[in-house]
C-alpha positions as CSV (number, residue, x, y, z in Angstrom):
1,A,64.5,126.8,93.2
2,F,67.0,126.4,96.0
3,P,65.5,129.0,98.3
4,C,62.0,127.5,97.7
5,M,63.1,124.1,98.7
6,G,64.7,125.6,101.9
7,Q,61.4,127.2,102.9
8,I,59.4,124.1,102.3
9,L,61.8,121.7,104.0
10,G,62.2,124.3,106.8
11,L,58.6,123.8,107.6
12,M,58.1,120.1,106.9
13,I,61.2,118.6,108.6
14,P,60.5,120.2,112.0
15,T,56.8,119.3,111.6
16,A,57.7,115.6,111.2
17,Y,60.1,115.8,114.1
18,S,57.4,117.4,116.3
19,L,54.8,114.8,115.3
20,L,57.0,111.8,115.9
21,V,59.1,112.9,118.9
22,S,57.1,115.4,121.0
23,R,53.7,114.1,119.7
24,H,52.4,117.7,119.4
25,V,52.0,119.8,116.3
26,S,50.8,123.4,115.9
27,T,48.0,124.4,113.7
28,R,50.4,125.5,111.0
29,Q,52.3,122.2,111.2
30,S,49.0,120.3,111.0
31,L,48.2,122.1,107.8
32,A,51.6,121.3,106.4
33,L,51.0,117.6,107.2
34,D,47.8,117.8,105.2
35,L,49.9,118.4,102.1
36,L,51.1,114.8,102.3
37,R,47.8,113.3,101.5
38,E,49.1,110.6,99.1
39,D,51.6,109.2,101.6
40,P,50.9,110.7,105.0
41,I,53.3,110.5,107.9
42,L,52.0,108.0,110.4
43,E,52.8,108.1,114.1
44,T,54.3,104.6,113.7
45,D,56.8,105.9,111.1
46,S,60.4,106.4,112.1
47,L,62.0,109.8,111.6
48,Y,63.9,108.3,108.6
49,Q,60.7,107.2,107.0
50,A,59.0,110.5,107.6
51,Y,61.9,112.5,106.2
52,M,62.0,110.2,103.1
53,K,58.2,110.8,102.6
54,I,58.8,114.6,102.8
55,L,61.8,114.4,100.4
56,D,59.7,112.3,98.0
57,F,56.9,114.8,98.1
58,V,59.3,117.8,97.5
59,G,61.3,115.9,94.9
60,G,58.2,115.3,92.9
61,M,57.2,118.9,92.7
62,T,57.8,121.0,89.6
63,D,59.8,124.2,90.0
64,N,56.7,126.3,89.6
65,A,54.7,124.3,92.2
66,A,57.6,124.6,94.6
67,A,57.8,128.3,94.1
68,K,54.1,128.8,94.6
69,M,54.1,126.7,97.8
70,A,57.1,128.6,99.1
71,R,55.3,131.9,98.5
72,E,52.2,130.6,100.3
73,I,54.2,129.3,103.2
74,S,56.0,132.6,103.6
75,G,52.7,134.5,103.3
76,I,53.7,136.4,100.2
77,G,51.2,134.4,98.1
78,M,48.3,135.7,100.2
79,I,48.8,139.3,99.0
């Protein structure tokens, strides 16, 4: 599960940073933000709050769900 978490966090953490600091996200990053529907990152959130929302989302995933998401993020799940 460790490599899966690395891939998910490797996408989500820079996405939150881009949203809150540079106020610009790519299409891929915008799709990643859509995954946080239950507790979305708001532009008024601090980086700490955004990171905690991401960690809460990832921490609530089962191993199988995290593995599936990591495959989809890397493009392997599309084959």
